[in-house]
NURO-223946 format. One record per residue (C-alpha): x, y, z. Coordinates in steps of 0.02 Angstrom, whole numbers, always signed. Each point is the difference from the previous one (the first is absolute). Layout:
! residues N
X, Y, Z
...
This chain:
! residues 281
-244, +680, -679
+70, -148, +93
+20, -165, -92
+3, -174, +73
+117, -127, -77
-32, -180, +46
+165, -92, -5
-58, -180, -10
-55, -130, -127
-146, +57, -106
-62, +92, -151
-19, +186, -21
-182, +47, +9
-53, +176, -46
-159, +96, -33
-25, +147, -116
-172, +83, +4
-125, -142, -19
+116, -122, -88
+108, -129, +89
+169, -57, -61
+117, -140, +54
+179, -26, -56
+171, -49, +65
+156, +99, +27
+120, -63, -132
+156, +103, -13
+79, +114, +129
+170, -25, +77
+171, -44, -66
-19, -189, +13
-160, -20, -100
-2, -122, -144
-115, +17, -150
-129, +136, -10
+3, +187, +23
-83, +113, +127
-185, -41, +12
-50, +65, +171
-146, +115, +30
+32, +157, +99
-102, +147, +52
-126, +64, +127
-146, -118, -31
-119, -78, +126
-9, -186, +31
-163, -66, +69
+59, -119, +137
-136, -115, +64
+20, -99, +160
-91, -32, +163
-154, +87, -68
+91, +163, -31
+45, +105, -150
+152, +113, -7
+60, +105, -146
+188, +19, +5
+134, +12, -133
+111, -152, +12
+118, -109, -96
+38, -184, +24
+153, -79, -77
+82, -169, -14
+178, -4, +61
+128, -46, -130
+15, -187, -30
-158, -49, +93
-109, -137, -69
-147, +110, -52
+104, +140, -73
+10, +24, -188
+162, +93, +35
+131, -136, +14
+182, +3, +50
+120, +13, -145
+103, -155, -37
+133, -23, +132
-70, +135, +115
-29, -38, +183
-131, +69, +118
+91, +113, +124
-63, +125, +126
+89, +151, -73
-80, -25, -170
-172, -15, +81
+27, +167, +89
+59, +81, -162
-152, -68, -92
-117, +73, +131
+92, +166, -15
-18, -3, -190
-185, -44, +11
-39, +144, +118
+97, +121, -110
-87, -63, -157
-169, +22, +82
+44, +170, +74
-58, -63, +170
+45, +126, +135
-15, -43, +184
-68, -172, -39
-73, -121, +124
+92, -164, -27
-84, -163, +46
+110, -154, +5
-34, -182, +42
+137, -121, +55
+157, +46, -101
-100, +149, -61
-10, +57, +181
+189, -10, +19
+17, +93, -164
-111, +147, +47
+85, +14, +170
+169, +15, -86
-65, +122, -130
-78, +112, +133
+164, +3, +96
+94, +52, -156
-130, +125, -63
-107, +63, +146
-36, +160, -94
-86, -98, -139
-109, -111, +109
-156, +52, +96
-12, -163, +94
+23, -188, -9
-123, -139, +38
+95, -160, +35
-94, -165, -13
+71, -161, +74
+182, +52, -12
+139, +3, +127
+72, +160, +71
+154, +44, -102
+93, +86, +142
-77, -88, +149
+107, -87, +132
+28, -186, -20
+38, -130, +132
+146, -118, -24
-122, -137, -50
-83, +114, -129
+169, +51, -72
+49, -183, -19
-167, -43, -81
+22, +144, -122
+171, -64, -53
-57, -180, -17
-167, +25, -89
+65, +12, -179
+120, -148, +16
-139, -104, +77
-123, +44, -138
+130, -41, -132
-3, -181, +63
-187, -19, -32
-33, -91, -165
-71, +119, -130
-156, -105, -25
-41, +11, +186
+35, +185, +24
-164, +71, -70
-107, -106, +116
+112, +34, +150
-2, +188, -27
-186, +7, -37
-45, -90, +161
+117, +115, +96
-72, +156, -80
-189, -25, +3
-130, -84, +108
-162, -8, -100
-10, -143, -127
-34, +119, -145
+146, +113, +43
+116, -149, +23
-48, -64, -173
+28, +170, -80
+168, +19, +88
+60, -172, -52
-43, +35, -182
+93, +166, +9
+154, -73, +85
+3, -140, -130
+23, +130, -138
+155, +73, +82
+164, -95, -28
+84, -55, +160
+154, +104, -39
-109, +156, -18
-90, -37, +163
+167, -14, +91
+56, +165, -77
-159, +83, +64
+27, -74, +173
+179, +63, +4
-60, +172, -56
-122, +3, +145
+137, -45, +124
+115, +133, -73
-121, +137, +56
+11, -53, +182
+127, +103, +97
-34, -22, +187
+147, +108, +53
-77, +161, -69
-155, +27, +106
-81, +164, -48
-177, +68, +1
-97, +19, -162
+9, +172, -79
-170, -24, -83
-174, -55, +51
-5, -185, +43
-137, -130, +12
+15, -188, +27
-116, -142, -52
+30, -183, +43
-92, -164, -15
-25, -72, +175
+60, -171, -58
+156, +59, -92
+140, -118, +54
+129, +46, -132
+168, +59, +63
-10, +112, +153
-146, +105, -63
-119, -50, +140
+121, +66, +131
+86, +139, -97
-155, +96, -53
-71, +21, +177
+171, +59, +60
+7, +121, -146
-174, +67, +37
+47, +29, +183
+164, +86, -47
-85, +119, -122
-156, +26, +106
-119, -55, -139
-141, -126, -4
+27, -171, -75
-152, -58, -100
-9, -188, +30
-118, -95, -115
-72, -160, +80
-5, -162, -98
+135, +56, -121
+180, -51, -30
+144, +82, -90
-99, +35, -160
-132, +93, +99
-80, +81, -153
-42, -173, -69
-49, -82, +164
-109, +146, +56
-25, +120, -146
-146, +100, +71
+75, +24, +172
+172, +49, -66
-78, +120, -126
-103, +79, +139
+157, +23, +107
+92, +78, -146
-140, +122, -39
-21, +45, +184
+185, +46, +8
-12, +109, -155
-158, +84, +64
+85, +36, +167
+149, +80, -85
-114, +101, -114
-102, +61, +147
+158, +50, +92
+56, +101, -151
-170, +85, -9
+4, +44, +186
+173, +77, -17
-56, +109, -145
-159, +60, +86
């Protein structure tokens, strides 16, 4: 049975028979601080509601290490780096015995699942990338310069101003902007810069290759962060896949337009499931 692992901020939600459970991942990976393994694994069905639909699929949602909502915190002196994030995802999939998983990643999570699928195509059924740049896509000279200068420029922004700046850049609806600002305010500036640098480290424009797994792309129509608005359409054209563009949504598309983005996600999964069924019949 395929599993879906959502690599973005959020709690694990799981269902077992008629009871519902909610808890957080709190201890996988070599950089974790206090707490032991507390993740739920196994072939259970989550009742996902959105856009008037119901879909029963086994899935797991996890906070990335060091993120503001995660109970799993970085150990003293540890830094957030891309390699550790990949190793943590590897450990989580092994712990949960997830074979041929569908990985869904938003923003840095999208860069993360791209990199993991390149390293382990035999362990991944497909990836759904949400508002994230193309790791191996070509970059113009201007884009390369912007990539190099982004972290130094952000480091000059006063810490007290950074949450508001990033929230307004990431979301468009008032409610989503408020949520984003509260979340950014809980992340130390040094941690935020580490996360930004980790995102940049995944980008390797000189190694342009096609995906070895199924691929789907979702983007908020008003996403103006980085080069996402131009990179994702180029990526879709290169791979010959549809880009699901959600109107009235920015970078945090699942907060700006939760029903529409959920509908797009479920449509993708249904399409892949139907394709599997047709091949078997």
